[in-house]
C-alpha positions as CSV (number, residue, x, y, z in Angstrom):
1,M,0.0,0.0,0.0
2,A,1.2,3.5,-0.8
3,V,2.8,5.6,2.0
4,L,0.8,8.9,2.5
5,S,2.5,12.2,2.2
6,T,2.8,14.5,5.3
7,E,0.1,16.8,3.7
8,V,-2.3,13.9,3.2
9,V,-1.7,12.6,6.7
10,Q,-2.4,16.1,8.2
11,E,-5.7,16.2,6.2
12,R,-6.8,12.8,7.3
13,L,-6.1,13.6,10.9
14,K,-8.5,16.5,10.9
15,P,-11.7,14.4,11.4
16,L,-10.1,12.1,13.9
17,H,-10.7,13.6,17.3
18,G,-7.6,13.3,19.6
19,W,-5.3,11.6,17.1
20,T,-1.9,13.2,16.6
21,L,1.2,12.6,14.5
22,S,4.1,11.6,16.6
23,G,7.3,9.9,15.5
24,G,5.9,8.9,12.1
25,K,2.9,7.2,13.7
26,I,-0.7,8.4,14.5
27,V,-1.3,8.2,18.2
28,R,-4.4,8.4,20.4
29,K,-4.6,8.4,24.2
30,V,-7.8,7.3,25.9
31,T,-8.8,7.4,29.6
32,L,-11.5,5.0,30.6
33,K,-13.5,4.4,33.8
34,D,-11.2,1.8,35.3
35,F,-8.8,-1.1,34.5
36,V,-11.6,-3.6,33.6
37,T,-13.2,-1.1,31.2
38,A,-9.8,-0.4,29.7
39,M,-9.0,-4.1,29.2
40,A,-12.5,-4.7,27.6
41,F,-11.8,-1.7,25.3
42,V,-8.4,-3.1,24.3
43,N,-9.9,-6.5,23.6
44,R,-12.5,-4.9,21.3
45,V,-9.7,-3.0,19.5
46,A,-7.7,-6.3,19.2
47,A,-10.7,-8.0,17.6
48,E,-11.1,-5.2,15.1
49,A,-7.4,-5.1,14.4
50,E,-7.2,-8.8,13.8
51,A,-10.2,-8.7,11.4
52,A,-8.4,-5.9,9.5
53,G,-5.1,-7.7,9.6
54,H,-3.5,-4.5,11.0
55,H,-2.3,-4.3,14.5
56,P,-1.7,-1.2,16.6
57,D,0.9,-0.8,19.3
58,I,-1.0,-0.7,22.6
59,D,0.2,0.6,26.0
60,I,-2.1,0.1,29.0
61,R,-1.6,2.0,32.3
62,Y,-4.5,1.1,34.6
63,N,-7.3,3.0,32.9
64,A,-5.2,4.9,30.4
65,V,-4.7,3.4,26.9
66,R,-2.3,4.7,24.3
67,L,-2.8,3.4,20.7
68,S,-0.2,3.9,18.0
69,L,-0.6,3.1,14.3
70,V,1.8,2.8,11.4
71,S,2.1,0.4,8.5
72,H,5.5,-1.1,9.4
73,D,5.6,-3.3,6.3
74,D,5.0,-0.4,4.0
75,G,7.5,1.9,5.8
76,G,5.0,4.7,6.9
77,L,1.4,5.7,7.3
78,T,-1.1,4.3,4.8
79,Q,-4.8,4.2,4.3
80,K,-4.8,1.1,6.5
81,D,-3.8,3.2,9.5
82,F,-6.6,5.7,9.0
83,G,-9.1,3.0,8.3
84,L,-8.4,1.3,11.6
85,A,-8.2,4.7,13.4
86,T,-11.7,5.4,12.2
87,V,-13.0,2.0,13.5
88,I,-11.2,2.7,16.9
89,E,-13.0,6.1,17.0
90,G,-16.3,4.2,17.0
91,L,-15.2,2.1,19.9
92,I,-13.9,5.1,21.8
93,A,-17.2,6.9,21.4
94,S,-19.0,4.1,23.3
95,N,-16.4,3.8,26.1
96,V,-14.6,7.1,26.9
97,T,-14.9,8.9,30.1
98,S,-12.2,11.4,29.2
99,V,-9.5,11.9,26.6
């Protein structure tokens, strides 16, 4: 898949609430109600990622989850990253207590 230019990445970030460009990846931090809710959220992200064949880096700190997306095999950000970020946004909308 084609790596997106910086300009395209910036445009595609605009509708994604809370996602930022950091170190060549798109990153989103989410704070949930508690650890159990955070783990349930991460498991839903994992199921969606597996279905998409595209897996984010995930860091969990009690109720705080940091998601990071980049297409390692393609050497940068691609449409796959933004597609999964959009799916994750739908999951966030139903779980977030703060961002």
